[in-house]
C-alpha positions, 0 to 999 in steps of 0.5 A: 500500500506504500508503495501505491502511496508513494507513486501517487504522491509522486506523480501528482507533484509533476506539472501538468499531472492533474490527478493520479490513482493507483491500486496496489493490488491489481498493479496498475494507474490511472493518471489524469494528464493536462496533456499526453507529453507528460506521460514521459515524465510520469513513466520516468518518476515511477522508474526513479522510484525504483518500480517497473511498468509493464505494457499488459496483463501478460507482462504482469504475468510473467513478471509475477512468476519471475519474481516469485522465483527469485525471491523463493531462492532469496529467502531459501538462500538467506535462511541457510547463511542465517542458519549457519551464521547462527551456528558459529554464534552459539557453538563456535566461539574462535575467532575463526567463527567472527570471520565466518559470521561477518563474511556470511552476513554480509553475503546474507545482507547484501546480496539476498536483500539487495532488492530493500537496498536498491529500492531504499537508495531510489527512495531516498534519491526522491525523497521517499522513504518506506519499509526498505528504507527501514529494513536497510537501515535496520541491518546496516546498522546491525552490521556496521555496529557488528563490524566495529566489535569485530575490529574490537574498537569497543573494549567491552562489548564482545557480543556480535549481530551479524546473525541478527540483521541476516535474519531481518532479511530472511524474515522479511523476504519470507513474508514478501514471498508469502504476499507475491505468492498470494498477488500471484494466485489471485492473478491467476483467479481473476484471469480465470473470471474474466474467461468466463463467457456469460455474454450470451444467454439462451432463451426459451420462449412461449411457442417452445423455441430456442434463441440467443440473446446477449446476457444484458437483456435477460428479465425476470421469468425468462426461461433458460436453458444451459447445456453441459459445459456452458456457464450460468449467465443470471442467478434463478432457480431450476425448474426442470432438470439437475446439474452439479455446478461450479461456484468455487468462485463465489463460495470458495468451494472446491467441490461443485454444487448440485442443483436440481428442481 
């Protein structure tokens, strides 16, 4: 949600942009421009904030799939590295342990969590502080403080916080992965709903003849004939026959519902 608000605030400040509305759920935005020449300014501003611009829904699906795979790889790698760092921290107090903690945490923080830092830097350039800024600040602070202890700059402090910084990245990546996975499933679900063909309906008239009309013109007490494999255009009651209908997009039930007279 902060991402969409950030884009709206930044784009509204552009001269020639009257209004902006960005949907976090649909990953889309609508911008009211005084003239079309300002469209490139909007695109450039969004890209400077660290976001991608896709041309159509197909590209969005492919982008989400790649993003999901990348998040899963980074999360799994960060979990493994964090576990190793915690092992050295808890069960090995040698100087080699400190070296391993520093090296592994550096890789876990600045490689696995590189997207947080890149977004934070781009946000700072545009005076836009968000979640990425907090994550980057927290991890860098923990790593820098631990590095100072590693160099014996603080004589009275011996505890390292490399594992804490690495675990921050791991937990946030897990949250991002679950969020992206849920949005990817929702996108596929929406695509399935859009593919349902309910533009036409078969009407049985008083003479007993079938006629096909747009579903928007179906009136009360019209008799609709639905064959196997077709979609039901409107709500109604069964007056003849029986069937099993997939109502998962309404009720969430995986099993089809049995309907009869």
